[in-house]
N, C-alpha and C positions, 0 to 999 in steps of 0.2 A: 577684415579680421579672419575670415575663413581661409583666405589665400596665404596669410602670413604664418609660416610654420612656428614662428617664435612668439606668437601673440599671447600676451599674458591673460590668464583667466580673470584678473582684476579688471582689465579694460572692458572685457565682454560683460562682466557683472555690473560695472558702473553704467554701461550703456543700457542694459536691460532695466536697471532701477530707474534711470531717467525716463525711459519709455513708459514705465508703469506710472510714474508721477504725472506724465502728460496724457494719461488715459489711453495709451496704445498697448494693445496686447500683442504677443508674439504671433498668435494666429492671424491677427489683422495683416501682418506682413505677407503671409502666404496667400491670404484671400484677396488682398487689394493691390499688391504690386504686380507689375508686368516684368517678367524675368527674361533676360536674353542669354543665350548660350548656357554656361554652367552656373549662372549667378544664384539660382535657387539652391543648388547643391552646396555652394560655398556658404550661403547664409545658414543652411541647416547644420553644416559642419561647425560654424562659429558658435551657434547656440548650444550644440552638443558638447562643447568644451565645458560648459557650466551644467547643462542638463542632459546627461548622456542618454536618458530614456525618452527624450522629447519626440513626439510624433505630431505633426501639424493636424489640427482638426479643421477639415475643409468644409466650406459651405456648399452643400450638394445641390442647391437650387431645387429642392423637392417641395417647396411650399405649395399648398393646394391652390387651384385657380379660384379667384374670388368671385367670378361671375356665376350667378345661379344657373345661367343657361347651359353651362358645360360641367357643372359639378358632377352630375351622374356619368357623363362621358369619361371623366378621369377616375372616378371612384368605383364604378361598376363595369368591370371589363370581362366578365365571364363569357358573354356572348360575342365579344369582338373577334373578327377574323381579319387581322392585318395582312394585306396582300404582299406576296413575295414577288421579286422580279424574275423574269424568265431567263436567268443567267446563273452559271456556276460561280462559286466564290473566286476561283482562279481567273475566270473571264473578267469579272469585275475589277480584280486587282490589276490585271493587265491593262484594262481600260483606264484606270487611274494613272498608270505610268504614261500612257499616250497623252492624256489630257494635261498632265503635269509638264510634259515637254513642250506642248503648244503654248501654255501660259508662261513658261520660263523664257521662251523666245520673245514674248510680248507682241509679236506680229506673226501673221501667217500669209503666205503667198499661194494663191489658188489659180486654176485655169479659168479664163473667162469663157462663157458660153458662145461668145462670138469667135472663138478660136477655130471653129469648124470651117471657116471660110478659107479658100485656097490662097496661098501666099503669092502675091504678084511681085514683080521685080521692084516696083516702087516701094511696096510695103517693106520688103527685105532691106532696101537701102535706108529707109527712114528709121527702121529699128536699129540698124547698125550705127547710124548717125546719133540717135538718142543715147545708145549705150556708151559711145565715145564721149559724148557731152557729159553724161552723168559721172564718168570717171574723172573728167576734168573738174566738174563742180565739186566733187567730194574733196579733191586735193585743195581747191581754192578755199572751201568752207573750213577745212581742217586748219589751214594756215591762218585764216581770219579769226577763227575761234581762239586759237592759241595766243595770237597777238592781243586780242581784246581782253583775254584773261590776265595777261601780264600787266596791261594798263589798269584793269580793275583791282588787281592785287595791290598795286601801289597807290590807289586813289585814297582820298581822305575819308575814313569811315565815319567821321563826325558830321559829314554832309547830311542834310535833312532827308535825302532820298535813300531808298533801300539799296544796299550794296548787293548786287546779284552774284558776286564772286563765289560765295559758298554753294549757291544753287547750280553753278556751272562746274563744280568739282565733284558732284554726286555720282556721275557716270563717267565712263571712258569718253574721251573727246569724240571718238568715231561714232559712239552711240547717239550723241547730240546731232552729228552730221547726218546719220541715217534717218533720224526723225525728220530733219529739215527736207532731205531729198524726197522722202515719202510724201510729205505735204505738197511738194511741187507737182508730183505725179497725180495727186488727187484733186488738184485745183480745177474747178469748172472753167470753161472758156469765158463765161461772163464775169469771173472773178468771185471773190469772197470778202465779206466785211472783215476789216482788220481785227475787230474784237473777237469774232468767232474763230478766225484762224489762229490768233494768239492764244485763246482759251484752249483750243484743241492741242496745240503744241505744248503748252504748259502742263496739261493733263497727261499727255503721253510721257513727259519727263517724270511726273509724279508717280505714274503707274510703274514705270521701269525701275524707279528708285525703290518703291515698296517691295517689288519682287526681289530686287538685289538685297535689300535689308533682310528679307526672310531667309535668304541663303546665308548671309553673314551671321545671323542670329541662330543658325542651325534649326530654324523652324521647319524647314522642308522635310528633314529626316523624321522629325517628330510627327508631322502631319501624315507622312506616309505610313508610319507605324500605327497611328490611331485609325486612319482610313482603312488600312488592311484588316484591322480587327472589326471595324464597323461593317464591312461587307458581309460578315457573318449574319447580321440582322436581315440583309436584303436578299442574299443568294437563295436559289431554290434548293440547293443541295446541303442545306444546314438546318439545324433545329428551328422549330417555330418559337418566336418570342411573343411575350404579351406586353412589350414596351414600345413606345413611339421612337422614331429616329432621333429626335432631340434628346430624349431621356437616355438612350443608349450611348450617344456621342458624349454626353456629360459624364456618364459612368466610366467610359473608357479614358476620358481625359483625367479623371480623378485617379484612376488606377495607374495611369502612366504620368504621374505628376512630376517626376524628375525631368530636368532639362528646361528648355525655354517655354514661356507661356504662349499658347496659340492665340488667345483672345486679347483684343484691346491693345495690340502692339503699335498700331499705326495711328498717327494723328493727321487729319487732312490739312492741307495748306490753306491759308486764307485765300479767297478768290482773287484779291488784289495781287498777291504774290504770283499766283499762277498766270494771271494776265500780264503782269510786268515781265516775267521771264519769257513768256511766249512772244510779247512785243519785241523784246531784245533780239530773239532769234529771227523774227520776221525782218527786222531792220538789217540784220546781218545778211540775210538772203537777198533782199532788195539791192543792197549796196555791192554785193560781191558776185552774184550769179549773172554771167554775161554770155553772149553768143555772137558769132560773126554775122553781120547783116547780110552777107552774100552766100550764106550756107545753102539756101534753096535756089538762089538765082545769081549765078556768077556775074551777070551783067551789072549788078548793083555795086556801088562803091563799098569797099570793105572797111567796116569800122566795128568796134566792139560795142554792142548795145545790151542794155539790161534785159533779162528775160521776164522780170516782174516789175510792174509799175505800181507806185503808190499814188492813188488819185482820190478824188472826192466825188461822191454822188449824192443825190437827194433821196431820202426815204420819207415820203410825206413832206413835212416842212423842215425836217432835220438833215443837216449835212453829215454824211457818214464817210469815214475813211475806208478805202477799198483797196484790195490788192488784186491786180488784174494781170494775167499772163500776156506776153507779147503775142500778136497774131502769128508770128513765125513759129513760136513754140506750140501754139494751139494747132496750127496746120500740121506740124511734124507729128504731134501726138495722134491727131485724127487719121492721118494717112498711114501711120505705122500700125494702127489697129492692134496694139499689143495684146498678146494672148494671156497675160498674167494680171491678176489684181492682188494688191496687198492690203490687208485689213489689220486692225488691232485685234488681238486674240479674243477679247471679250465679245466681239461681234458674232463669233461663231457659236452655234449650240455646243453644249458640253458632250464629251465622248464618254463620260461616266456620270453616275448620279451625283447631283450637287452636294456640297457639304451642308448639313442641316443647319438652319438658323438656330443658334442657341443663345445669342445675345444681340444687342443693338448693332454691334460692330463686327460680328462674326457669322458668316454663312455664305451660301451661293457658290462662287468660284473658289478654286483651290488657293490661288495666290493673288489674283487680281482684286484690288480693293473695291468693295461694293457697299453702297449704303442700303440699310434696311428701308429707309424712307426717301423717296425722290423729293428734292426740294429745289427751289429757285437758287441759282448760283449765289453763294455767299450767305444764304439764310441758315442760321444755326439754332433758332428757337425750337424747331421740331426735335432735333437730336437731344437738346438739353432736357426737353420734356420727357422724351422716351427713356433717357438714362435715369431719371428720377423714378420711373415707373417700376414697381417691384415685380409685377406679374403679367408678362405678355405671352404666356405659354400657348394659349389658344391661337394667337396671331402667328407665332412661329410655326406651330404645328400645321396650321392651314397652308402657309406658304411652302412648307416642306412637302406636304401632300401634293400640291400642284406641281412642284419642281420634280417630284419623283416619278412623274408619268413619262414613260419612254415613248419615243416617236420614230417613225421612219418615213421615207419619201415614197409617194405614189409614182413609180417610175414611168408607167405607160402614159400617164397624164402629163408628167413633166416633159417627156419627149415631144408630145404634140404642141405644148406651149412654146418650147424652145424652137420648134420648126417654124411656127408663125412669127415668133420674135425675130428669127434670123431671115425671114422672108421680107415682109414689109410692115409687120405689126398689124394691129386691128383695133381701131377706135371702139367699134361695137363690142368687142370682147375684152376691152380694157388692157390691151397689150400695146404699149406706146410704140409708134413708128420711129425709124431712125431719122437722124437729122437731114438725110438726103431728101426726105419727104417734106421738110419744112418749107414755108413760103420763102421765096427769094427776096432778099432785102433790096428794095429799089434804090438805085443810085441817081442822084441829081445834084447839080451844081447850084448852091444857093445864090451864087453871084451872077447866074445866067439871067439877063434882063428880059428874055423872051417870056418868062413866067410872070403872071400877075401875083400880087401879094397873097390873095386867097388861094391860088394854085400852089404857091410855095408852102403855105400853112398846111394845106391838105396833104401834100407830099411828105412834109415833115412828120405829120401824124401817121402816115402810112409806114414810114421808116421806123418810128418808135414802136408801133403795133407789131411790125414784122420782127423787130429785135426781141420784143417781149415774148412773142410766140415761140421764137427759136430758143430763148432761154428756158421757157416753161417746158418745151419738148425735150430739151437736153436733160433737165433735172428729172423728169418723169422716166426718160429712157435709162438714165444711169441708175435710178432707184430700182427699176425692173431688172437691169443687168446685174446689180449686186444681189438681189433676191434670188434670181434664177441661177447665178453662178454659185452661190452658197448652197442652194438646193442640189445642184448638179454635183458639187464637191462631196455632199453628204449622201449621195444617192444609194450607196451600198452600206451606209452606216446606220447604227441605231444611236439616237442622241436624246439629250435632255435639255429643257429650258429652265434655268434657275429663275426664281421669281422674287420681286420686291414690290413695294406699294407706294402710292402717292400719299399726300398728307391727310387725305380723307379715308384712307384704308383700302382704296381700290387697287387690285393687284394687277401686275404687268410682268410679262417675261422680260428678262434683262437683255438678251440679244436684240438689237434694235431693228434690223432689217427683216430677217427671215423668222417669223413666228406665227402662231395661230391667231394672233390679234390682227393680222394684216388684212389685205384686201381679199376679194373672192379668189383671185389667182393663187395667192400663197396659202389660203385655207384649203383649197382644193388639192394642193400638192402634199398635204400632211395627213398621215393616218397613224393610228396607234400601232406601236411595235408589237404589242401583245394582241393576239387574236383570240376571239371567244366564239363558241357555237352561236348560231342565230337562234336556236331554240324554237319553240312553237309559234311565238309571235314576232320574232326578229325580222322576218321578211316583210311582214305587214308594216312594221315601224320604218323600214328602209323606204317603202313605197310612200308612206305618209310624209316622211322627211323630204322625199323628192318633190312631192306636190307643194310642200311648204316653201321649198327653194324656188319654185316657179313663180310664186306670188299669186297664183290662181287659187280659187276656192277658199278665200279668207273667211267667208261666212258659212262654210260647210262644216258639218260634224266630222269627227275622225273617220267614221264609217263612210260618210259621203266622199271624203278625200281618198280613202282606200278604194272605193268602187270606181272613182274617176281614174285612179292609177291603173286599175285593171283594164279599163276600156282603152287606154293608150299604150298598152304593152308593146304593140308593134313599133310605135315611135320610140319607145324607151330602148328596145333591142336594136333598132336601126341606128339610134344615136351612139350606142355602145360599139357597134360593129363598124360603122362608117361615119365617124364624127365629122370629117371634113368633106366627104363626098356623098353623103346620104341626104336624107330629108332635112337634116340639121335642126330638128325640133328643139334640141337643148339650147340652141343659141338665143331663143326668145325668152328664156327664163330670167327672173330677176337676178339670180346668181348663177350665170351660165356654166362656169367651170366646176363649181361644186355640184351642179345638176348633172353635168356629164360624168363626173367621178361617181356619183350615185347610180346613174344609169349603168355604168360598167360593173359596179358591185352587184346590182340587182340581176344583171345578165349572167354574171358568174354564179350567183346563188341559184337562180331558177334552172340553170343548165347542169347543176351538180346532181348526183344521184338522189340525194335527200337534202333539200334546202335547210331543214332544221339542224342537220349535222354540219352544214357549211361553216368553215372558220372565217369569221369576218373581222377585219381590222378597222372597219369604217366607223368614224365618229358620227353618231346621230345627235342632232342639236334639239334642244328645247328652249325656245326663245320667250322671254318674259312678255306678258301681254300689257304693254304700256306700264312698265314696272314702277316708275316713279309715282304714277297715279294710284297703283295698287297699294303702295306704302301709305300714301295720304288717306286713302279710303279706309285702310285698316286702322290707322292712328285715330281717325275721327269716328270709327264704327259707323260709317256713312252707307246706308242701305242702297240708295240710288247709285252712288259712286261705285260701290263694291260690285253691284250688278253689271254696270257698264264696263268694268275692267275684269270681268270673269272671275271674281272671287266667290260668286254664288254658283251652285250647280245649275246647268241649263242644257237644253238639247242641242242648240247650235251656238257657236261662239258669238258673244257680243263684240262688236267692233266700235270702240270709242271714237275712232276717227270718222267712220261713216255716220255715227250718231251726231257728232258735232257738225259735220257737213250738212246733214239733214236739218238740224236746228238753224244753221246759218241760212240755208235755202229758204226756210219758212220766214225768217226775219227779212230776207231780201225780197221775197214775193210781196210781203206786206208793204215794204217801202216802195216797190215798183208800182204797186196799185195806187199809192198816194202821189205818184208822179216824180219820184226821185230818179234823175237821169242815169246815174252810175249803177243803180240797182237794176234798171232796165237793160243796160249794156251787159251786165253780168249774167243775164238769163242763159242757162244751159252750160255755164262754165264752172259752176261750183261743184267740185268733186272731192272725193276722199284724198286724192293725191295733193290737191291744192292746199288743204288745211293740215295734212298729217304732220309735217315737220314742226309747225308752230304749236300744235296741240302737244306733241311729244316733248318739246323744249320749254313750254310754259311752266311745267312742273320743276324744271331745272333753272328757273329764274330768267327766262328770256324776257326782254322788255318789249313794249309795243314797237319801238324803233327796230329792234332786231327781228321781231315777228313780221313787220312790214317788208323788210328786205327779203325774208324767206318767201313770203307770198308773191312778191314782185318777181323773184326768180322763177317760181312755178308758172306764173302767168306768161312770162316771156317765152317759156318752152312751148306754149300752146300757139301753134301757127295761125289758127283762125281768129285768135283774140286780137282786137284792134289795139296796136301798140301805143296809140296816142292816149288811151285810157288806163294804161298800166299803173301810173302814179296814183290817180284818184281811186282806182279799183283796189289797190293794195292797202291804201289808207282806210277805205271803207271796210274791207274784209277783216283786217286785223282787229278793228273795233268790234265787229260782230262775233269773231271767234272768241275774244275775251268775254263778251257778254254771254255767249252760249255756254262757255265753261263755268262761268259764275253761277248760272242757273242749274247746270247739271251737277256741279261739285261744290255745294255750299260749305260743307265741312272742310274741304281742301282749302278753299279761299280763307276761311277763318283761321286755320292753323298757319297758313302761309303768312297772313297778316300779323299774327301773334309773334311768329319767329322774326319777321322783318322788323317790327317795332321794338322787340327785345334787343336785337342787335344794334339798332339805331341808338337806343338809350345807353347801352353798355359802352359803345364806342364814343358817344358824346361825353361820357363820364371819364374818358381817357384810357379805357382798357380795350384790348383786342378780345374777340369772342373765342372762348374755349369751351369744350365739352368733352365728355368721355363716352365712347360707344358702349352699348350693352355688353360687349366682350372685353371692355376695359382698356381700349386703345385711346390714349389722350390725343385730342385734336386741337390745333390752334390755327386761326386764320391769319396768314402772314401779310395782311394788307395795311400798310402804313402810308402816311403822306410821303410823296416822293421827294428825295433830296438829291442834289447833284454832287457827284464826286469827280474831280478831274484827276486822271492818271497822266502824269507828265512823263513823256518819254521823248527821246531824241527825234523820233519819227514824227509824232504828232501828239497833241493832247487828246486823250480819249475821255469823252464826257459820259460818265456812268450814271444812269438814272436808277437810284436804289430805292425800292418801294417796300423793303422788308426790314428796315432798320428799327429795332425795338425801342430805340431812344426817341424816335419820332412819334408824333401823335397818330392814332389810328385813322385810316381813311374811312370816314363814316359811310359814304355812299357805297364803297366796295364791300365794307363789312356787312351792311344791312342787305344789299342785293344778293350777296353770295351765301348768306347763312342758310336760307331755306334749301337751295339746291345742294349745298355741301352737307347739310344735315341728312337729307334724303340719300345722298350718295353714301354717307357713312352707314346708314341703316341697310342699304342695298349690299354693301360689302360685308356687313355683319351677317346678313342672311346667307350670302354666298359662302362665307367661311364656316358657318354652322353646317351648311349642307355638305361642304367638302369634308369636314371632320367625320360626320356621320356616314358619309359614303365610304370613307377610308376604313372605318371600323366595321363596315358591312362587306368589305372585300371588293368594292367596285373601283373601276377606273373612272376618274372624274376630272375634268378640267373646265374652266369657265372663261368666257369672254364677257366680263361684267355680269349682265343679267341673262346671258345665253349660256346654258349648261350643256356639256357634251359628255356622252358615255357610249358604251357599246350597245348595239341594237337589243341584245339579250337583256340588258339591265335597265332599259329606259323606264319600265314600270316601277322598279324598285327606287330609282333615282327620283322619279316624280313623287312617289309616296314620301320619301325622306324630305324632299324640297318643301312640300306642303306642310308636313309636320313641323319643320323648323320655322317656317313662316308664321305658323300659329303660335309656336313656342316663343318666338321673338316678340310678336305683338301682344302676347298675353302678359308681358311685362308692362308695368305702368311707365312707358317710355317718356311721355310728355311730363308726367308728374316728377319723375326722376330728373329729367332735364331742368325743370323748374327749381327743384330742391338744390341741384348742383349750382345753378346760376345764382340763386339767392345766397347760398353759402359763400360762393366765390366773390361776388361783387357787392353784396349788401350787408356783410357781417362787419361789425365794429366800425360803422360810419359815425364818427363823432363830430361831424361838421356842425357849425352854428345852425340852429333851426331856421333862421331867417335867410341864410345864404342861398345863392342860386344853386350851388352844388348839392346842397341838402335836398332842395326841391326836386332836382333831377333824380337823385337816389330814391326819393320817396315815390316818384312816378314809376321808376323801374321796379321797386318792390311791389307796388300795387299791381302792376302789369304781370309780373312773374307769378304772383300769388293767384292770379285769375287764369288758370289753365283752361284752354278751350274745352267746351262741353262736348261729350261724345254722344253718338246716336245709339240705336239699339240693334245694330248688325251683330249677329251671332258669329264670332270668329271661327267656331268649330266647323261651320259650313264650308270653309276653305278646303278642308280635308276631302270633301266630296266633290269639289269643283273639277269639272272635266277639262276646262280650257284655261287653267291657270297660266299655261303656256299657249302662245298664239299659234 
């Protein structure tokens, strides 16, 4: 109506009257619709034919946060100091343009760190051959794609199968071909499962399509306009604001309401569609990509052979379709040692601060579609639950705070790591060696009669083990190559990691390879972009942090650790000055690379004119002291449990792992005295290290079976322990560890049992377990009975095991076993989010790796204070009572089943159980604020 210059006012008036009858207001159109290009302006024009003065009343999303935990945070802002970034507004706007061009391309090609090797004649020849072949492959695939599209266009659309023709017309033909060629280059020598390869190809098409749509809808121009205004909040050369990034972005969007809608424009494709499209593309590659068999050896007969093979392999007892490159292609790629790597653009850290999360579907990258909540492929129940949720402000604001932390690369350390990587790697330092160091695969002829049957079986096992080792080494090497190459590409940049979360609320950086959640190597390469003075206590915190990284002095006080650091200053300075040729003290640390980085920072600080004035970019970590047990002890107000996990003030830290080991040793000694053989064999072998992993994971729901495997692994690492007793010893020890924990943490076991039984009865009644965190995040466990779905393609039938289908009954075993650990994880993430919000309002730099919190050395004490205060605030809420109320209301309201029926009896048992919340002890929660060793 708005586009038609001759539109009659009567038509518009009739339409508005009909809307009113149907209960739709005009404002609803502006608040609920997703507009593309100039649709909004045309709608407004049509309405003003009848109502010339009309102005849309927009929903500003200013409702107060419903959680009591953060009401003061949002309402009382007088003392808040929101940090600015150390950039001018012009610099941030320039960075936005650079990031935009990276995301518009959808892929990025960077130099590999292996590029430093001199180019041999053979390498040059192989690179030339591969380049020629790729040109050929592109032509062949382009032709094949066009032909297949013509066939699909004419095919009968009434066929029961999905017609992929529309999905093959979304991009230019060349773009599909580029996606296929890229996947050939990234295929490992051992191959990839068809399902994973197809999913990745389908996802790449979807991402490229979303980016293209944003261009066509004129969203990119509007995004640039809003982002440029948004930089006013972040830049150091602009006025100080008292609003959060999310609030400012919303305000700017409302002010610039004309044009397309930024939020909610894209709808993700069903998993099956993505998979089917990807399978179609893989099929095309397998059928059409070929190479001359004599390309490497002219002595062979020349014939055209496929470069990719579709084969089957066994994973456990299941047969899995696999795509494997031909050995000729693998050999060419390995000998070419190409100096470039191509990645999807979302793999790279961002060159500008992320777009703040303002809704379930909008935030993080500029154009690349990103989910607020990571889920299993195809699961939709989490997103549906989030979209019904009115107020997730605290969740968004916490993710935005984590994403706004700027980073840079520790260049001296990166150079040392790359030099070892390009030499021969180092198992001890966790730098994977090249494939040239892999064991040679033995060759033998199974038809050779000179071997006995047992010798043949032995040699076959050797071949299988050698191939497995080679495959493992290749994947580890490539993972390290990707991380180091990305780090090297970003070496002179400042960058950001956008964040999202899993279904329990635990937060993660979106770039998958290079981030601060990675291994010791990647953590060591990262430092804060913003530097802060060390201040009076900063150097002491750096030294304490170094001792923590070594794994020594776990039972010492902070003062004891500091004194120890001062006694080894010679080793620290030697490590910093001669990391590879000195005494190499740093190499024996638990986290060697982070220890070396810390040695270098300490050396620079102590050699500066005034260490207190030294500008440090180094992140100091504070790691939770068996964090899961801390939450259980606080929930149950358990005095003994709280003391053993450092919630009580004490002179030296309590080590729960050593405590359990000691208890197990007492039980073992008693059994040994009464003549139990295995208890006698274990004498002298029960240590903190043997029981640590099991104690740590019991709180997260590890079963006796899983615990036994963990202990078995530790016992096998002890050379002196007799290997023939490993099985019996692990069985015996896991039983004793569980007994010791039961004695030490009575309240914990009671709460765990209550949660487990509640989940069992809820899932038996046909429901999945749901709850809401104290910050208002809704959580649902996606565990249902597995159903098989067969995806029929011309290549093969792919059997999908779908365990998240809400139409299936819940999987009772998974629901009950997962509820206690998932509930604790959700509390853990709530505590982290509260800490992050209050650190942000205090002007601190703060990031987290789950229960390990990072900040500058100057602000460690402030962060520690905030962290303890928020732990007390969280557990001062009646968490278990509120959980009980929620579950009763959700699962036991309005049950009108016959009193004698089985279902009624189940509901009755559930109601009685939920009404009986576990009793709490008399631990005073306020003592946590005085605790010295809340962090280990």
